[in-house]
N, C-alpha and C positions, 0 to 999 in steps of 0.2 A: 504494500500500500504506500502510495506517495505521501511524503510528509507535508506537501503543500495542500492546504485546505482551500479549495477553489470556491468560486461563487456558486457553481453547480452543486458542489458538496453541501454548501450552506443551504441552498434551496431545498435539496432533498431531505436534509436533517430537519429543517424547519417544518416541512410537511409531515415528517414522521412524528415529531413532537406534537404537532397540531392534532394528529389523529390518535396517538397512543399515550400522550403524557398530559397535555393541558386539560383535557376533559376530566382527568382524575386528580387534579391538583398538582400536576407536574409542571415542568419548566418550559418556557419558550426558548427560542434560540438565544436571544439576548441575555436572558437570565442564566441560561446554561453556560454561556461564555464567561459571565462574571463568576459563576460558581466554580467552574473549572480553573479560572485564573486564581481564585482564592485557594483552591486545593494545591495548585502549582507552587504557590509561595508560602504555604503554611509552615510554621516553625518546625513541625515534625510531619513526616509522611502520614497521609490518611489512607488507610486500606480501601481498595475499590469496593469491597464488600460493605463498607460503611457508607460511602458517598453515593454509590450507584442507585440504591433504592430511592433516594430523595429526588433523583432526576425524574422519575416516573410518577411521583406522588403515591399512587397505589400501583405497585409493579404489576404489569399484565401477567396473565396466565400464558406462559409460553407453551407452544405445542410440543417442543422437545429442545434439548440443549442447542441444536443447530439453529433453530428459530431464535432462541435467546441470543446466541452469539452474533447472528446476523443483525439483530437490532442494536446490540451493544457496539458493533464495529464502527458505525459513523460517530458515535459519541467518543470512543477511544481515539478515533482519527482526529477529532477536534482537540481532544486533550493533548495528543502528541504535538499538534500544531501550536497550541498555547505554551506548552513546555519549551518549545523552540523559540517562541515569540518572547518570552520573558527573559531569555538569555541575550537578546539583541541589545546592543548599545544604540544610542540615538542615531549615530551616523549610518548604521546599517539598516535602519527601519524604512520600510516602504508602505505604501497604501495597502498592499496585500497583507501586511502584518497588523493592521488595525483591528481592535476588538470589534465584534459584531454588535455595534450600537447604532440604532437608527438616528440619523441626524438629517435635518432638512437640507435640500439643495440650496445653492445660493439664490436668495430672493424668495425662497419658499417660506410661507408663514409657519409659525410654531404649531405643533400638533393641537388639534381641537379636542382630543380625548383627555381623559383624566390622568394619563400617565406621562409625567414630565420626561424630558430627554435624559437618558442615562439611569433613570430610576430602577428599571428592571435589572440592568447590569449590576448596579450597586447592591440591590436586594440579593442577587445571587451570590455576589462576593461575600457579603456579610453572613449569609447562611453557611458558607464554608468556614468563616471565622468562628461561627458558633460551635463547630465540631471541636475546636481547641481553644476555648476561651481562656483557660488557665495559662496555656503556653503563650498565647498572644499577650496576655497580661504581664507575664514575666519578661517578655521581650520589650514591651512598652516601658517597663520599669527601668530597664537599662539603656534604652535608646529612645530619646524623646522624639526623634524624627519619625519613628514608627507610628506613634500616636498621631502626629500631624498627617501622615499618609492615610491612616484609617479615618481620621476626621474628614479629610477631603472626600473620600469615597462615601462616608456617611452623609455628607451634605447633599449628595445626589439622591440618596434614598429618602431623606426627609425624616420627619417625626417631630414629636413634641419637643420644643426648646431648641430646635435646630434651625439656623437661619437659612432661608430659601435663597439659593444663589441666583435665581432668575434665569431667563432664557440664555442670554449671552454668557453668564457665568457658567452655566451647564456646558455650553459648547467649549468654553475654555478648559474646563475640568476634563472633558472627554479627550481633548488634545494632550493633556498631561498624563493620562492613564498609562500609556506605554512606558514612559520614564519611571513612573511610580512603581509599576510592577517590576521593572528591571532592578530598581533600587532595593525592593523587598527581596527579590531573588538573590542578588549579590550580597545583601546584608545577612540573609539567612545562611548563605554558604560560609561567610566569615564567622558568623556566630557558632556554627557547628564545627568549624575547624578545630582540631585538637590544639590546645595551648601548650607551647613549649616552656617547660619550667626554666627559671633563671638558674644558670649554673655558676656556682662559686668556684673560683680557682682553688685547687687543692693546696693546702699549706705544706711546704716541704718538711720532711722529717729532720730531726736535729742532726742526723748523720748523713743526710742526703747532700750532694754537691750544692753549693749556694747558687741560686738563680742569677746572681750578678755576673757570673763568669770568672770569678777570682780563682777558682780551682780549690778553694778551701771548703771545708764542710760548713753547712748552714749554721751549726751551733757556734762555730768559731768566727763567723763573718757577720752577715746581716741579721742572723738570729741571736746574736750575742746581746745580753742585757736583759 
């Protein structure tokens, strides 16, 4: 399977979700993109067995394992594309790598429905955060910028006490999402990297040659006194 997730792949997955997920409380394509983005940058890995059922709402009755795997495949394809996406630095980013968030074309009016731009994507991301609230909290406690990143995403989701960014503000946040995801990915790698203990130079023994190069024993030279 190609790592590239094309517009045709997106249309097919959107239709699948429309038929098999959304009617049962599952996710739209935009929400799924946010959800899998959250999974990709989670402080710790989230097993597929934990996150996959949430995609469907109420997971369908599969005819057999092959039927299940065929329905899982496009979701895992998108997941692989997102995992590639979050690794990209800003200079390597193209329009093909943007999250699947609906935004109006130039000159097009804001949406007339009740779902603001980016809200579904943010809702999906925050659902993934909910799988590891403790781990995210520990990360926020050590890195203030992580809280700022989550607050930015939370502002698109909305809620009581959260300032509405407005139409133009939402468009600006959508443009920042790729960089935010990369920062979370890179920060997570750094956080997980094993820390090298500080090594203290060994103290020469009294009968060892002195480190100064005098040829004398340490006790009779720099170790005297």
